[in-house]
PDB file with one MODEL, atoms N, CA, C and O in Angstrom:
MODEL        1
ATOM      1  N   UNK A   1      31.646   4.376  11.670  1.00  0.00           N
ATOM      2  CA  UNK A   1      31.838   4.211  10.255  1.00  0.00           C
ATOM      3  C   UNK A   1      31.543   5.513   9.543  1.00  0.00           C
ATOM      4  O   UNK A   1      30.631   6.247   9.925  1.00  0.00           O
ATOM      5  N   UNK A   2      32.276   5.786   8.558  1.00  0.00           N
ATOM      6  CA  UNK A   2      32.091   7.015   7.800  1.00  0.00           C
ATOM      7  C   UNK A   2      30.948   6.843   6.811  1.00  0.00           C
ATOM      8  O   UNK A   2      30.865   5.829   6.117  1.00  0.00           O
ATOM      9  N   UNK A   3      30.070   7.835   6.748  1.00  0.00           N
ATOM     10  CA  UNK A   3      28.967   7.827   5.800  1.00  0.00           C
ATOM     11  C   UNK A   3      27.731   7.057   6.245  1.00  0.00           C
ATOM     12  O   UNK A   3      26.741   7.021   5.514  1.00  0.00           O
ATOM     13  N   UNK A   4      27.761   6.447   7.407  1.00  0.00           N
ATOM     14  CA  UNK A   4      26.598   5.710   7.898  1.00  0.00           C
ATOM     15  C   UNK A   4      25.733   6.648   8.727  1.00  0.00           C
ATOM     16  O   UNK A   4      26.264   7.418   9.527  1.00  0.00           O
ATOM     17  N   UNK A   5      24.408   6.603   8.557  1.00  0.00           N
ATOM     18  CA  UNK A   5      23.538   7.460   9.359  1.00  0.00           C
ATOM     19  C   UNK A   5      23.527   7.024  10.822  1.00  0.00           C
ATOM     20  O   UNK A   5      23.628   5.837  11.133  1.00  0.00           O
ATOM     21  N   UNK A   6      23.405   7.991  11.699  1.00  0.00           N
ATOM     22  CA  UNK A   6      23.335   7.709  13.129  1.00  0.00           C
ATOM     23  C   UNK A   6      21.875   7.488  13.487  1.00  0.00           C
ATOM     24  O   UNK A   6      21.029   8.345  13.232  1.00  0.00           O
ATOM     25  N   UNK A   7      21.584   6.346  14.073  1.00  0.00           N
ATOM     26  CA  UNK A   7      20.217   6.018  14.459  1.00  0.00           C
ATOM     27  C   UNK A   7      19.969   6.471  15.887  1.00  0.00           C
ATOM     28  O   UNK A   7      20.731   6.142  16.797  1.00  0.00           O
ATOM     29  N   UNK A   8      18.896   7.227  16.073  1.00  0.00           N
ATOM     30  CA  UNK A   8      18.554   7.696  17.412  1.00  0.00           C
ATOM     31  C   UNK A   8      17.519   6.803  18.064  1.00  0.00           C
ATOM     32  O   UNK A   8      17.393   6.788  19.289  1.00  0.00           O
ATOM     33  N   UNK A   9      16.774   6.055  17.257  1.00  0.00           N
ATOM     34  CA  UNK A   9      15.699   5.227  17.775  1.00  0.00           C
ATOM     35  C   UNK A   9      15.547   4.015  16.859  1.00  0.00           C
ATOM     36  O   UNK A   9      15.849   4.102  15.669  1.00  0.00           O
ATOM     37  N   UNK A  10      15.091   2.902  17.390  1.00  0.00           N
ATOM     38  CA  UNK A  10      14.960   1.671  16.610  1.00  0.00           C
ATOM     39  C   UNK A  10      14.023   1.835  15.419  1.00  0.00           C
ATOM     40  O   UNK A  10      14.215   1.183  14.393  1.00  0.00           O
ATOM     41  N   UNK A  11      13.013   2.694  15.537  1.00  0.00           N
ATOM     42  CA  UNK A  11      12.065   2.880  14.437  1.00  0.00           C
ATOM     43  C   UNK A  11      12.699   3.570  13.238  1.00  0.00           C
ATOM     44  O   UNK A  11      12.172   3.485  12.129  1.00  0.00           O
ATOM     45  N   UNK A  12      13.815   4.247  13.441  1.00  0.00           N
ATOM     46  CA  UNK A  12      14.502   4.919  12.349  1.00  0.00           C
ATOM     47  C   UNK A  12      15.283   3.936  11.486  1.00  0.00           C
ATOM     48  O   UNK A  12      15.687   4.278  10.375  1.00  0.00           O
ATOM     49  N   UNK A  13      15.497   2.730  11.977  1.00  0.00           N
ATOM     50  CA  UNK A  13      16.311   1.762  11.274  1.00  0.00           C
ATOM     51  C   UNK A  13      15.751   1.432   9.892  1.00  0.00           C
ATOM     52  O   UNK A  13      16.515   1.300   8.936  1.00  0.00           O
ATOM     53  N   UNK A  14      14.449   1.298   9.775  1.00  0.00           N
ATOM     54  CA  UNK A  14      13.832   0.922   8.508  1.00  0.00           C
ATOM     55  C   UNK A  14      13.990   1.993   7.443  1.00  0.00           C
ATOM     56  O   UNK A  14      14.032   1.670   6.256  1.00  0.00           O
ATOM     57  N   UNK A  15      14.079   3.264   7.835  1.00  0.00           N
ATOM     58  CA  UNK A  15      14.157   4.342   6.860  1.00  0.00           C
ATOM     59  C   UNK A  15      15.522   5.021   6.828  1.00  0.00           C
ATOM     60  O   UNK A  15      15.700   6.002   6.106  1.00  0.00           O
ATOM     61  N   UNK A  16      16.478   4.525   7.586  1.00  0.00           N
ATOM     62  CA  UNK A  16      17.792   5.155   7.645  1.00  0.00           C
ATOM     63  C   UNK A  16      18.449   5.134   6.272  1.00  0.00           C
ATOM     64  O   UNK A  16      18.526   4.089   5.626  1.00  0.00           O
ATOM     65  N   UNK A  17      18.916   6.287   5.836  1.00  0.00           N
ATOM     66  CA  UNK A  17      19.632   6.394   4.581  1.00  0.00           C
ATOM     67  C   UNK A  17      18.744   6.456   3.349  1.00  0.00           C
ATOM     68  O   UNK A  17      19.253   6.618   2.240  1.00  0.00           O
ATOM     69  N   UNK A  18      17.434   6.331   3.508  1.00  0.00           N
ATOM     70  CA  UNK A  18      16.527   6.404   2.372  1.00  0.00           C
ATOM     71  C   UNK A  18      16.061   7.836   2.180  1.00  0.00           C
ATOM     72  O   UNK A  18      15.749   8.542   3.138  1.00  0.00           O
ATOM     73  N   UNK A  19      16.021   8.250   0.915  1.00  0.00           N
ATOM     74  CA  UNK A  19      15.525   9.589   0.635  1.00  0.00           C
ATOM     75  C   UNK A  19      14.014   9.604   0.739  1.00  0.00           C
ATOM     76  O   UNK A  19      13.350   8.628   0.389  1.00  0.00           O
ATOM     77  N   UNK A  20      13.480  10.691   1.212  1.00  0.00           N
ATOM     78  CA  UNK A  20      12.027  10.829   1.250  1.00  0.00           C
ATOM     79  C   UNK A  20      11.599  11.359  -0.111  1.00  0.00           C
ATOM     80  O   UNK A  20      12.062  12.411  -0.551  1.00  0.00           O
ATOM     81  N   UNK A  21      10.713  10.624  -0.775  1.00  0.00           N
ATOM     82  CA  UNK A  21      10.278  11.015  -2.102  1.00  0.00           C
ATOM     83  C   UNK A  21       8.800  11.359  -2.092  1.00  0.00           C
ATOM     84  O   UNK A  21       8.036  10.798  -1.307  1.00  0.00           O
ATOM     85  N   UNK A  22       8.395  12.270  -2.951  1.00  0.00           N
ATOM     86  CA  UNK A  22       6.983  12.623  -3.033  1.00  0.00           C
ATOM     87  C   UNK A  22       6.163  11.586  -3.792  1.00  0.00           C
ATOM     88  O   UNK A  22       4.956  11.763  -3.955  1.00  0.00           O
ATOM     89  N   UNK A  23       6.794  10.502  -4.262  1.00  0.00           N
ATOM     90  CA  UNK A  23       6.097   9.511  -5.074  1.00  0.00           C
ATOM     91  C   UNK A  23       5.059   8.720  -4.292  1.00  0.00           C
ATOM     92  O   UNK A  23       4.270   7.991  -4.893  1.00  0.00           O
ATOM     93  N   UNK A  24       5.037   8.844  -2.970  1.00  0.00           N
ATOM     94  CA  UNK A  24       4.044   8.129  -2.165  1.00  0.00           C
ATOM     95  C   UNK A  24       2.638   8.546  -2.569  1.00  0.00           C
ATOM     96  O   UNK A  24       1.706   7.748  -2.470  1.00  0.00           O
ATOM     97  N   UNK A  25       2.473   9.776  -3.021  1.00  0.00           N
ATOM     98  CA  UNK A  25       1.151  10.274  -3.413  1.00  0.00           C
ATOM     99  C   UNK A  25       1.027  10.368  -4.930  1.00  0.00           C
ATOM    100  O   UNK A  25       0.248  11.173  -5.440  1.00  0.00           O
ATOM    101  N   UNK A  26       1.783   9.560  -5.647  1.00  0.00           N
ATOM    102  CA  UNK A  26       1.800   9.594  -7.101  1.00  0.00           C
ATOM    103  C   UNK A  26       0.419   9.383  -7.694  1.00  0.00           C
ATOM    104  O   UNK A  26       0.055  10.060  -8.656  1.00  0.00           O
ATOM    105  N   UNK A  27      -0.360   8.459  -7.141  1.00  0.00           N
ATOM    106  CA  UNK A  27      -1.700   8.194  -7.649  1.00  0.00           C
ATOM    107  C   UNK A  27      -2.599   9.404  -7.556  1.00  0.00           C
ATOM    108  O   UNK A  27      -3.343   9.691  -8.494  1.00  0.00           O
ATOM    109  N   UNK A  28      -2.551  10.119  -6.449  1.00  0.00           N
ATOM    110  CA  UNK A  28      -3.399  11.297  -6.280  1.00  0.00           C
ATOM    111  C   UNK A  28      -2.968  12.415  -7.218  1.00  0.00           C
ATOM    112  O   UNK A  28      -3.813  13.167  -7.703  1.00  0.00           O
ATOM    113  N   UNK A  29      -1.640  12.543  -7.491  1.00  0.00           N
ATOM    114  CA  UNK A  29      -1.169  13.573  -8.397  1.00  0.00           C
ATOM    115  C   UNK A  29      -1.681  13.322  -9.803  1.00  0.00           C
ATOM    116  O   UNK A  29      -1.890  14.272 -10.558  1.00  0.00           O
ATOM    117  N   UNK A  30      -1.886  12.079 -10.169  1.00  0.00           N
ATOM    118  CA  UNK A  30      -2.402  11.734 -11.483  1.00  0.00           C
ATOM    119  C   UNK A  30      -3.921  11.743 -11.515  1.00  0.00           C
ATOM    120  O   UNK A  30      -4.506  11.482 -12.566  1.00  0.00           O
ATOM    121  N   UNK A  31      -4.576  12.031 -10.407  1.00  0.00           N
ATOM    122  CA  UNK A  31      -6.024  12.080 -10.359  1.00  0.00           C
ATOM    123  C   UNK A  31      -6.667  10.753 -10.005  1.00  0.00           C
ATOM    124  O   UNK A  31      -7.890  10.626 -10.069  1.00  0.00           O
ATOM    125  N   UNK A  32      -5.869   9.760  -9.633  1.00  0.00           N
ATOM    126  CA  UNK A  32      -6.409   8.450  -9.294  1.00  0.00           C
ATOM    127  C   UNK A  32      -6.247   8.215  -7.803  1.00  0.00           C
ATOM    128  O   UNK A  32      -5.273   8.658  -7.195  1.00  0.00           O
ATOM    129  N   UNK A  33      -7.191   7.526  -7.233  1.00  0.00           N
ATOM    130  CA  UNK A  33      -7.104   7.246  -5.809  1.00  0.00           C
ATOM    131  C   UNK A  33      -6.961   5.757  -5.528  1.00  0.00           C
ATOM    132  O   UNK A  33      -7.047   5.343  -4.372  1.00  0.00           O
ATOM    133  N   UNK A  34      -6.744   4.943  -6.556  1.00  0.00           N
ATOM    134  CA  UNK A  34      -6.603   3.507  -6.344  1.00  0.00           C
ATOM    135  C   UNK A  34      -5.264   3.201  -5.698  1.00  0.00           C
ATOM    136  O   UNK A  34      -4.237   3.787  -6.043  1.00  0.00           O
ATOM    137  N   UNK A  35      -5.297   2.267  -4.746  1.00  0.00           N
ATOM    138  CA  UNK A  35      -4.089   1.880  -4.040  1.00  0.00           C
ATOM    139  C   UNK A  35      -4.084   0.367  -3.897  1.00  0.00           C
ATOM    140  O   UNK A  35      -5.127  -0.279  -3.998  1.00  0.00           O
ATOM    141  N   UNK A  36      -2.903  -0.196  -3.660  1.00  0.00           N
ATOM    142  CA  UNK A  36      -2.782  -1.633  -3.452  1.00  0.00           C
ATOM    143  C   UNK A  36      -2.835  -1.912  -1.961  1.00  0.00           C
ATOM    144  O   UNK A  36      -2.089  -1.318  -1.182  1.00  0.00           O
ATOM    145  N   UNK A  37      -3.722  -2.819  -1.564  1.00  0.00           N
ATOM    146  CA  UNK A  37      -3.915  -3.160  -0.158  1.00  0.00           C
ATOM    147  C   UNK A  37      -3.739  -4.652   0.064  1.00  0.00           C
ATOM    148  O   UNK A  37      -4.125  -5.457  -0.784  1.00  0.00           O
ATOM    149  N   UNK A  38      -3.156  -5.028   1.199  1.00  0.00           N
ATOM    150  CA  UNK A  38      -3.175  -6.422   1.645  1.00  0.00           C
ATOM    151  C   UNK A  38      -4.357  -6.516   2.597  1.00  0.00           C
ATOM    152  O   UNK A  38      -4.453  -5.765   3.568  1.00  0.00           O
ATOM    153  N   UNK A  39      -5.249  -7.444   2.307  1.00  0.00           N
ATOM    154  CA  UNK A  39      -6.484  -7.550   3.088  1.00  0.00           C
ATOM    155  C   UNK A  39      -6.588  -8.925   3.731  1.00  0.00           C
ATOM    156  O   UNK A  39      -5.870  -9.852   3.356  1.00  0.00           O
ATOM    157  N   UNK A  40      -7.487  -9.049   4.700  1.00  0.00           N
ATOM    158  CA  UNK A  40      -7.765 -10.363   5.276  1.00  0.00           C
ATOM    159  C   UNK A  40      -8.586 -11.156   4.274  1.00  0.00           C
ATOM    160  O   UNK A  40      -9.580 -10.661   3.744  1.00  0.00           O
ATOM    161  N   UNK A  41      -8.166 -12.393   4.016  1.00  0.00           N
ATOM    162  CA  UNK A  41      -8.883 -13.265   3.090  1.00  0.00           C
ATOM    163  C   UNK A  41      -9.379 -14.501   3.816  1.00  0.00           C
ATOM    164  O   UNK A  41      -9.974 -14.406   4.890  1.00  0.00           O
ATOM    165  N   UNK A  42      -9.128 -15.669   3.220  1.00  0.00           N
ATOM    166  CA  UNK A  42      -9.530 -16.954   3.791  1.00  0.00           C
ATOM    167  C   UNK A  42      -8.466 -17.396   4.790  1.00  0.00           C
ATOM    168  O   UNK A  42      -7.452 -17.974   4.400  1.00  0.00           O
ATOM    169  N   UNK A  43      -8.684 -17.133   6.057  1.00  0.00           N
ATOM    170  CA  UNK A  43      -7.687 -17.431   7.086  1.00  0.00           C
ATOM    171  C   UNK A  43      -7.581 -18.920   7.398  1.00  0.00           C
ATOM    172  O   UNK A  43      -6.671 -19.335   8.117  1.00  0.00           O
ATOM    173  N   UNK A  44      -8.501 -19.730   6.867  1.00  0.00           N
ATOM    174  CA  UNK A  44      -8.425 -21.178   7.090  1.00  0.00           C
ATOM    175  C   UNK A  44      -7.600 -21.879   6.005  1.00  0.00           C
ATOM    176  O   UNK A  44      -7.321 -23.073   6.117  1.00  0.00           O
ATOM    177  N   UNK A  45      -7.210 -21.149   4.965  1.00  0.00           N
ATOM    178  CA  UNK A  45      -6.448 -21.730   3.860  1.00  0.00           C
ATOM    179  C   UNK A  45      -4.998 -21.988   4.272  1.00  0.00           C
ATOM    180  O   UNK A  45      -4.464 -21.318   5.156  1.00  0.00           O
ATOM    181  N   UNK A  46      -4.374 -22.965   3.621  1.00  0.00           N
ATOM    182  CA  UNK A  46      -2.962 -23.264   3.877  1.00  0.00           C
ATOM    183  C   UNK A  46      -2.037 -22.328   3.109  1.00  0.00           C
ATOM    184  O   UNK A  46      -0.848 -22.252   3.420  1.00  0.00           O
ATOM    185  N   UNK A  47      -2.554 -21.616   2.118  1.00  0.00           N
ATOM    186  CA  UNK A  47      -1.737 -20.721   1.297  1.00  0.00           C
ATOM    187  C   UNK A  47      -1.795 -19.301   1.845  1.00  0.00           C
ATOM    188  O   UNK A  47      -2.875 -18.757   2.078  1.00  0.00           O
ATOM    189  N   UNK A  48      -0.623 -18.708   2.049  1.00  0.00           N
ATOM    190  CA  UNK A  48      -0.598 -17.343   2.583  1.00  0.00           C
ATOM    191  C   UNK A  48      -1.168 -16.342   1.578  1.00  0.00           C
ATOM    192  O   UNK A  48      -1.684 -15.295   1.968  1.00  0.00           O
ATOM    193  N   UNK A  49      -1.074 -16.666   0.277  1.00  0.00           N
ATOM    194  CA  UNK A  49      -1.636 -15.753  -0.727  1.00  0.00           C
ATOM    195  C   UNK A  49      -3.159 -15.693  -0.648  1.00  0.00           C
ATOM    196  O   UNK A  49      -3.768 -14.716  -1.085  1.00  0.00           O
ATOM    197  N   UNK A  50      -3.776 -16.737  -0.092  1.00  0.00           N
ATOM    198  CA  UNK A  50      -5.222 -16.712   0.112  1.00  0.00           C
ATOM    199  C   UNK A  50      -5.584 -16.149   1.483  1.00  0.00           C
ATOM    200  O   UNK A  50      -6.678 -15.615   1.668  1.00  0.00           O
ATOM    201  N   UNK A  51      -4.661 -16.267   2.454  1.00  0.00           N
ATOM    202  CA  UNK A  51      -4.880 -15.696   3.780  1.00  0.00           C
ATOM    203  C   UNK A  51      -4.896 -14.172   3.715  1.00  0.00           C
ATOM    204  O   UNK A  51      -5.772 -13.525   4.289  1.00  0.00           O
ATOM    205  N   UNK A  52      -3.922 -13.609   3.013  1.00  0.00           N
ATOM    206  CA  UNK A  52      -3.742 -12.165   2.942  1.00  0.00           C
ATOM    207  C   UNK A  52      -3.516 -11.744   1.489  1.00  0.00           C
ATOM    208  O   UNK A  52      -2.392 -11.403   1.118  1.00  0.00           O
ATOM    209  N   UNK A  53      -4.565 -11.762   0.661  1.00  0.00           N
ATOM    210  CA  UNK A  53      -4.395 -11.381  -0.746  1.00  0.00           C
ATOM    211  C   UNK A  53      -4.168  -9.878  -0.895  1.00  0.00           C
ATOM    212  O   UNK A  53      -4.559  -9.086  -0.037  1.00  0.00           O
ATOM    213  N   UNK A  54      -3.528  -9.505  -2.002  1.00  0.00           N
ATOM    214  CA  UNK A  54      -3.359  -8.091  -2.322  1.00  0.00           C
ATOM    215  C   UNK A  54      -4.365  -7.729  -3.401  1.00  0.00           C
ATOM    216  O   UNK A  54      -4.529  -8.455  -4.381  1.00  0.00           O
ATOM    217  N   UNK A  55      -5.042  -6.593  -3.210  1.00  0.00           N
ATOM    218  CA  UNK A  55      -6.037  -6.118  -4.168  1.00  0.00           C
ATOM    219  C   UNK A  55      -5.819  -4.642  -4.422  1.00  0.00           C
ATOM    220  O   UNK A  55      -5.427  -3.894  -3.527  1.00  0.00           O
ATOM    221  N   UNK A  56      -6.077  -4.233  -5.652  1.00  0.00           N
ATOM    222  CA  UNK A  56      -6.086  -2.815  -5.998  1.00  0.00           C
ATOM    223  C   UNK A  56      -7.516  -2.341  -5.811  1.00  0.00           C
ATOM    224  O   UNK A  56      -8.439  -2.852  -6.446  1.00  0.00           O
ATOM    225  N   UNK A  57      -7.692  -1.350  -4.925  1.00  0.00           N
ATOM    226  CA  UNK A  57      -9.031  -0.865  -4.583  1.00  0.00           C
ATOM    227  C   UNK A  57      -9.063   0.656  -4.579  1.00  0.00           C
ATOM    228  O   UNK A  57      -8.057   1.313  -4.312  1.00  0.00           O
ATOM    229  N   UNK A  58     -10.235   1.201  -4.881  1.00  0.00           N
ATOM    230  CA  UNK A  58     -10.434   2.648  -4.760  1.00  0.00           C
ATOM    231  C   UNK A  58     -10.828   2.948  -3.307  1.00  0.00           C
ATOM    232  O   UNK A  58     -11.068   2.036  -2.515  1.00  0.00           O
ATOM    233  N   UNK A  59     -10.889   4.225  -2.980  1.00  0.00           N
ATOM    234  CA  UNK A  59     -11.212   4.632  -1.603  1.00  0.00           C
ATOM    235  C   UNK A  59     -12.600   4.174  -1.181  1.00  0.00           C
ATOM    236  O   UNK A  59     -12.817   3.857  -0.011  1.00  0.00           O
ATOM    237  N   UNK A  60     -13.533   4.136  -2.107  1.00  0.00           N
ATOM    238  CA  UNK A  60     -14.905   3.737  -1.777  1.00  0.00           C
ATOM    239  C   UNK A  60     -14.991   2.239  -1.503  1.00  0.00           C
ATOM    240  O   UNK A  60     -15.663   1.822  -0.559  1.00  0.00           O
ATOM    241  N   UNK A  61     -14.321   1.427  -2.315  1.00  0.00           N
ATOM    242  CA  UNK A  61     -14.421  -0.032  -2.180  1.00  0.00           C
ATOM    243  C   UNK A  61     -13.603  -0.585  -1.014  1.00  0.00           C
ATOM    244  O   UNK A  61     -13.969  -1.615  -0.447  1.00  0.00           O
ATOM    245  N   UNK A  62     -12.516   0.070  -0.647  1.00  0.00           N
ATOM    246  CA  UNK A  62     -11.671  -0.435   0.441  1.00  0.00           C
ATOM    247  C   UNK A  62     -12.411  -0.397   1.775  1.00  0.00           C
ATOM    248  O   UNK A  62     -12.035  -1.101   2.713  1.00  0.00           O
ATOM    249  N   UNK A  63     -13.445   0.409   1.865  1.00  0.00           N
ATOM    250  CA  UNK A  63     -14.220   0.502   3.106  1.00  0.00           C
ATOM    251  C   UNK A  63     -14.900  -0.823   3.452  1.00  0.00           C
ATOM    252  O   UNK A  63     -15.256  -1.046   4.609  1.00  0.00           O
ATOM    253  N   UNK A  64     -15.082  -1.696   2.474  1.00  0.00           N
ATOM    254  CA  UNK A  64     -15.729  -2.977   2.703  1.00  0.00           C
ATOM    255  C   UNK A  64     -14.779  -4.089   3.121  1.00  0.00           C
ATOM    256  O   UNK A  64     -15.197  -5.242   3.227  1.00  0.00           O
ATOM    257  N   UNK A  65     -13.518  -3.771   3.358  1.00  0.00           N
ATOM    258  CA  UNK A  65     -12.513  -4.774   3.706  1.00  0.00           C
ATOM    259  C   UNK A  65     -11.791  -4.415   4.999  1.00  0.00           C
ATOM    260  O   UNK A  65     -11.752  -3.253   5.403  1.00  0.00           O
ATOM    261  N   UNK A  66     -11.218  -5.436   5.642  1.00  0.00           N
ATOM    262  CA  UNK A  66     -10.311  -5.212   6.764  1.00  0.00           C
ATOM    263  C   UNK A  66      -8.906  -5.209   6.187  1.00  0.00           C
ATOM    264  O   UNK A  66      -8.442  -6.228   5.676  1.00  0.00           O
ATOM    265  N   UNK A  67      -8.231  -4.083   6.262  1.00  0.00           N
ATOM    266  CA  UNK A  67      -6.914  -3.907   5.657  1.00  0.00           C
ATOM    267  C   UNK A  67      -5.813  -4.304   6.638  1.00  0.00           C
ATOM    268  O   UNK A  67      -5.809  -3.883   7.794  1.00  0.00           O
ATOM    269  N   UNK A  68      -4.878  -5.125   6.150  1.00  0.00           N
ATOM    270  CA  UNK A  68      -3.709  -5.521   6.935  1.00  0.00           C
ATOM    271  C   UNK A  68      -2.591  -4.515   6.706  1.00  0.00           C
ATOM    272  O   UNK A  68      -1.952  -4.060   7.654  1.00  0.00           O
ATOM    273  N   UNK A  69      -2.353  -4.165   5.425  1.00  0.00           N
ATOM    274  CA  UNK A  69      -1.287  -3.227   5.073  1.00  0.00           C
ATOM    275  C   UNK A  69      -1.629  -2.542   3.759  1.00  0.00           C
ATOM    276  O   UNK A  69      -2.400  -3.058   2.950  1.00  0.00           O
ATOM    277  N   UNK A  70      -1.040  -1.369   3.565  1.00  0.00           N
ATOM    278  CA  UNK A  70      -1.206  -0.615   2.335  1.00  0.00           C
ATOM    279  C   UNK A  70       0.135  -0.570   1.626  1.00  0.00           C
ATOM    280  O   UNK A  70       1.139  -0.187   2.226  1.00  0.00           O
ATOM    281  N   UNK A  71       0.166  -0.960   0.347  1.00  0.00           N
ATOM    282  CA  UNK A  71       1.424  -1.020  -0.388  1.00  0.00           C
ATOM    283  C   UNK A  71       1.725   0.247  -1.162  1.00  0.00           C
ATOM    284  O   UNK A  71       2.891   0.513  -1.454  1.00  0.00           O
ATOM    285  N   UNK A  72       0.737   1.026  -1.499  1.00  0.00           N
ATOM    286  CA  UNK A  72       0.992   2.273  -2.211  1.00  0.00           C
ATOM    287  C   UNK A  72       0.060   2.472  -3.384  1.00  0.00           C
ATOM    288  O   UNK A  72      -0.833   1.659  -3.622  1.00  0.00           O
ATOM    289  N   UNK A  73       0.271   3.571  -4.129  1.00  0.00           N
ATOM    290  CA  UNK A  73      -0.609   3.914  -5.238  1.00  0.00           C
ATOM    291  C   UNK A  73      -0.485   2.930  -6.394  1.00  0.00           C
ATOM    292  O   UNK A  73       0.538   2.265  -6.555  1.00  0.00           O
ATOM    293  N   UNK A  74      -1.532   2.851  -7.187  1.00  0.00           N
ATOM    294  CA  UNK A  74      -1.541   1.955  -8.339  1.00  0.00           C
ATOM    295  C   UNK A  74      -2.233   2.639  -9.510  1.00  0.00           C
ATOM    296  O   UNK A  74      -3.189   3.391  -9.322  1.00  0.00           O
ATOM    297  N   UNK A  75      -1.746   2.374 -10.717  1.00  0.00           N
ATOM    298  CA  UNK A  75      -2.379   2.884 -11.929  1.00  0.00           C
ATOM    299  C   UNK A  75      -3.421   1.909 -12.455  1.00  0.00           C
ATOM    300  O   UNK A  75      -4.099   2.205 -13.438  1.00  0.00           O
ATOM    301  N   UNK A  76      -3.559   0.755 -11.819  1.00  0.00           N
ATOM    302  CA  UNK A  76      -4.510  -0.259 -12.255  1.00  0.00           C
ATOM    303  C   UNK A  76      -5.919   0.103 -11.789  1.00  0.00           C
ATOM    304  O   UNK A  76      -6.081   0.814 -10.797  1.00  0.00           O
ATOM    305  N   UNK A  77      -6.943  -0.384 -12.505  1.00  0.00           N
ATOM    306  CA  UNK A  77      -8.321  -0.104 -12.092  1.00  0.00           C
ATOM    307  C   UNK A  77      -8.686  -0.874 -10.820  1.00  0.00           C
ATOM    308  O   UNK A  77      -8.065  -1.887 -10.501  1.00  0.00           O
ATOM    309  N   UNK A  78      -9.673  -0.396 -10.117  1.00  0.00           N
ATOM    310  CA  UNK A  78     -10.170  -1.044  -8.907  1.00  0.00           C
ATOM    311  C   UNK A  78     -10.676  -2.444  -9.255  1.00  0.00           C
ATOM    312  O   UNK A  78     -11.415  -2.612 -10.225  1.00  0.00           O
ATOM    313  N   UNK A  79     -10.282  -3.447  -8.470  1.00  0.00           N
ATOM    314  CA  UNK A  79     -10.685  -4.823  -8.743  1.00  0.00           C
ATOM    315  C   UNK A  79     -12.147  -5.098  -8.395  1.00  0.00           C
ATOM    316  O   UNK A  79     -12.700  -6.106  -8.836  1.00  0.00           O
ATOM    317  N   UNK A  80     -12.776  -4.232  -7.620  1.00  0.00           N
ATOM    318  CA  UNK A  80     -14.180  -4.428  -7.264  1.00  0.00           C
ATOM    319  C   UNK A  80     -15.130  -3.702  -8.223  1.00  0.00           C
ATOM    320  O   UNK A  80     -16.030  -4.325  -8.788  1.00  0.00           O
ATOM    321  N   UNK A  81     -14.939  -2.409  -8.409  1.00  0.00           N
ATOM    322  CA  UNK A  81     -15.876  -1.651  -9.242  1.00  0.00           C
ATOM    323  C   UNK A  81     -15.358  -1.464 -10.662  1.00  0.00           C
ATOM    324  O   UNK A  81     -16.113  -1.053 -11.543  1.00  0.00           O
ATOM    325  N   UNK A  82     -14.077  -1.760 -10.898  1.00  0.00           N
ATOM    326  CA  UNK A  82     -13.539  -1.752 -12.245  1.00  0.00           C
ATOM    327  C   UNK A  82     -13.047  -0.429 -12.793  1.00  0.00           C
ATOM    328  O   UNK A  82     -12.554  -0.378 -13.920  1.00  0.00           O
ATOM    329  N   UNK A  83     -13.165   0.618 -12.043  1.00  0.00           N
ATOM    330  CA  UNK A  83     -12.764   1.893 -12.616  1.00  0.00           C
ATOM    331  C   UNK A  83     -11.777   2.668 -11.778  1.00  0.00           C
ATOM    332  O   UNK A  83     -11.733   2.541 -10.554  1.00  0.00           O
ATOM    333  N   UNK A  84     -10.985   3.473 -12.460  1.00  0.00           N
ATOM    334  CA  UNK A  84     -10.179   4.432 -11.712  1.00  0.00           C
ATOM    335  C   UNK A  84     -11.084   5.557 -11.255  1.00  0.00           C
ATOM    336  O   UNK A  84     -11.851   6.108 -12.044  1.00  0.00           O
ATOM    337  N   UNK A  85     -10.996   5.887 -10.011  1.00  0.00           N
ATOM    338  CA  UNK A  85     -11.846   6.955  -9.493  1.00  0.00           C
ATOM    339  C   UNK A  85     -11.153   8.286  -9.682  1.00  0.00           C
ATOM    340  O   UNK A  85     -10.097   8.533  -9.101  1.00  0.00           O
ATOM    341  N   UNK A  86     -11.748   9.141 -10.494  1.00  0.00           N
ATOM    342  CA  UNK A  86     -11.205  10.467 -10.750  1.00  0.00           C
ATOM    343  C   UNK A  86     -11.563  11.384  -9.588  1.00  0.00           C
ATOM    344  O   UNK A  86     -12.636  11.270  -8.994  1.00  0.00           O
ATOM    345  N   UNK A  87     -10.657  12.281  -9.280  1.00  0.00           N
ATOM    346  CA  UNK A  87     -10.922  13.248  -8.207  1.00  0.00           C
ATOM    347  C   UNK A  87     -11.608  14.463  -8.763  1.00  0.00           C
ATOM    348  O   UNK A  87     -11.915  15.393  -8.017  1.00  0.00           O
TER     349      UNK A  87
ENDMDL
END
């Protein structure tokens, strides 16, 4: 097919055709280190939102959690300590 990227490995499939942007570090460029994380929650609950809740945390507070996935930078304050951590 014309214009389709050639995949060399299965791991390239998720990022094929996507531009690499510097926005991944947007929070740090603004002086904030808060990021959105999916963490382990109440694994006995029937609701997946309680099993794996998403929280906005600073670098210091995230150390107290087991992280499942990281979603990216956030302009929101840390849900634990309440403040944006300035660098």
